[in-house]
N, C-alpha and C positions, 0 to 999 in steps of 0.2 A: 685737903684738896684745893682750897683757896690759894695756898702758898705754892703748890705745884703749878697751878694755872698761871700765877703771876710770873713764876720763874720761866715757864715755857714761853710766855708772851715776850718776856725780856730777851730770851735767847734768840727767838725767831725774828724779832724786830731788828736784831743785830746781824743775823746770819742769812735770812731767807733771800733767795735770789741767786745764791751761789755765784756763778760766774756770769750768767746772762745779766744779772743785775747786781754786780759785784759787791756782794756781802755788805759790809758797812759803808762802802764807797758808793759813788754815783755812776761812774762810767760803765757803760754796757760793753763788756768784753766780747770780742769776736765779731763785731759788726762790720769791720772794714776788710780784713782778709788780704788777698794778694794785692801788691802795690799799695799797702796801707799808708805809705808816706808820700804818695804822689797826689797832689791836689790838682783839680781841673784847671783848664786854661781860662783866659779872660772871658768874662760874661756871667750870666745868671744860670744857676743849675739847681734843679729840684731833685732830691733823693728821698725815696720812700723805703724805710726799713720795716720788714716784717720779721719779728724776732720771736721764736718759740723756745722756751727753756723748760725742760722737764727733769725732775730729780726724784729719786726714791731712797735717797741716802743722805744723812747728816753725819759729818765726821767731826771728831773731837780734835784736840791739839796734836794728837799723835797720829791722826789719820784713820783711827778706828771708827767704825759705824756705831752710832748711838741712836736709840729710840726707833719708833715706827713712824717715819717721816715721809711725806709725799708733797711735791710742789709742781704746779704747772703755771707758767707765766707767759703771757703773750703781750707783746708791745707792738703797736703801730706808730712809728715815729717818722715825722716829716722834717727833713733837713733842707734849709734854704741857704744856698751858698752864692756869694757874689765876689768875683775876683776882678779887680780893677786893673787899669793900665798904669797905675801909680807905682813907681819903683822905690824901694827902700833897701839899701845894701845889695842892689842887684836883683831883688826879689819882687814879685807882684804882691801888692797889698790887697787883702780881702777880709771878709767877715762871714760868719754863719750863725744860724740859730736853729735849734732842734726842739720840736714840740711833740712830746710822746703821749699816747693814750695807752693805759696799762690795765690788763685784766690779770688778777692773781687768784689762784685757788691753792690753798695749803691746808695740810692737816697733820696733826700729831696725835695719834690715838693713845689713850682714850680721852685726851684733854680737849681738843676742839677740831672743828672742820669749818673753814671760813673761805669766802670768796668775795672779792671787791673789784670794781671797775671805776676808772676815772682818769682825769688829767694827771700826768706825772710831773716831775720837776723839770722845768724848761732850762735848757743850757744855751749859752751864747759864747762865741769866740769873737770879740770885737777886733782882735788882731790875728790875722792869718798871713804868714809870709810864705811864698812858694817860689822855689828856684827850679829852673829847668836847664840842665846842661846837655851836652851831646849824648852822654851815656849815663846820666844820673839825674835824679830829682831830689830836692830837699824841702823840708817843711818845718815850720815853727808856728806854734799857736799859744795864745794866752787868753784864758777865759774862765768860765765857771758855771755852776748850777745854782738856780734860784729855787727856794722852797715853795713852789707854786702849787704842788699837788697836795691833796687832802692828807693829813697825817693825824693819827690817833695812837698814842703809845700802847693802848690796850687792844689795838687792831693790827696784828702783824701783817695782814694783807693790804694795808694802806698803800695807795698808789704813790704817795709822796714819802720822803724820808725825814722831813722835819728839820733839816739843817742846810746851811750854805756850804758850797765846795768851791775852792779855787783850784785851777788846774793849768799846768804848763806842759806842752807837748813838743818833742823834737825828734826828727827821724830822717831817713833817707832811703832812696831806691837806687840800686846799681843794676845796670843792664850789662849782661855778660857777653853780648855780641853786638856787632854793628847794626844789625837789623832790629835790635831791641826786642827780640823774641823771648830771650831768657831774662828773668828779673829776680832779684833778691831784695826784700824790703823789710824794714823794721821801724817801728815808731814807739818811743818811750814816753810815758806820761807820769806826772807826779801830782797827787791830789792832797790837798790840805782841807780839813773839815772844821766847821764851827761847832758850837754846842748844839745838841739836839733839843728842839723845843719841848717844854714840859718834862724834862728829864732830870731836873735838879743838878744841872751842870755837867751831865755826861757828854763827851765828844769822842767820836771814833778817831783812832790813830791814823797817821799819814799812810798813804798807799803809793807804791811804785809798781808800774806794770808795763809790759812790753807786748805789743801785737806784732806778728811777723808773717811773712809769706814768701813762698818760692813758686814761681809760675813759668809756664811755657805757652807762647801764643802760636796758634795754627791758622793758616789761611787768612791772616790779618783780622779775623773777627772772633775766633774762639780762643779761650785761654783755660788751661787746667793747671792745678797745682795743689800744694799743701799749705794750710794756714794754721796758726796757733796763737796762744796767748799764755802769759805767765804773770801772776800777780803776787806781790809780797807786801804785807803790812810791815812798814819799816819803823814805826813808832808805836808805843803802847797807847791804848785808850786812856782817856783822861776823865777825871771827875768821879762822882758817886757811882759805885758799882763797877768801876774799871778794873781790869786785870791785865796781866802781861801776856795773855794768850793771844797769839797773832795769827792772822789769816794767811793762807797760801793757796793759790788756785792755779791749775794748769789745764790746758785744753789743746787738742790737735785734731785735724781732720781734713778731708778733701774739699776742693772748691772747683766749680766750673762756671764759666761766664761766656756771654756772647754779646757782641756789639752789633747794633743795627744802624749803620751810618745814615741811611736815608731818613730815619726818624730822630737822629741825634740821641739815641737811647742806648743804654747799657744795662744788661740784666745779669745778676750773679746769684749763685746758690752755693752755700757751704754748710756743712754739718760737722760740729766739733765735739769730740768726746773728752770728758774730763778725767783726770787721773791724779792720785796722790794729793787730793785737797786736804787742807788742815783748817780746823775751826770754821768750816763752811759746808754748805751742801755740795753734792757731787752728782752731775748729770750730763745732759746733752744740750748744746746750743745749736739751733738751726736758723739760718738767716737767709731770707730772699730779699734782694735789694734791686730796686728799679731806679735808674738815674736818667733824667731827661735834661738835656741842655738846650738853651734858647739863644 
């Protein structure tokens, strides 16, 4: 039983979080949705993400369900964005920081049932570049994640992941009509990870993922559409215990949002269902986002 427990802990520490807390990677898939590649205008902006991920399925490398698995993860993440009037290559220069609080409840019967709450790994993009054309937006970001959250390799529900991540992002939004009521947007990100703390040299493989959205605006304040995400592990894990089994995560679902101009506030709600995940959990990601501009 001891070896079964250790194996389960190792697997879950690599896989838990599925897409809301992208398996071995850091980035939380599905948090941006429609117009994912459109950054805000000049000024200071506060964005609060409420992310709930639930799953009752763990998939192997072929997409088949394995074990009696359940997970429920809630994150409250505050993102602070500043876009300046400084121009670089025609783009506004900005920066952001994201501070998450994470509650995780996971179980794999009959091995264990565990829950933990705490500060997650803080992320920062010291370089944000934002372009705005007549019928298009563009975005580029360089940053990463810091292992600020508590991590214990024997506690798969740890709020931190125990390693550093560097991330580059590039994407754009195209408006299909002069009124900019129809939009198509996609943002690609590449993650590179360091060795995991206290793992005898283990490091997750690189991840490439895309978030996308198609939206229609009504009455200048309402917007509805479809959002989704797709992730591929593009390099094998490294170090002790590494295999060539790679993660693949896919999700899609509806989104609705409303703008409140008098309060300079924007509220969005989306719920994305996962399908055909490989080497990861499979469930649902629901995100309520509130953005306030100053």
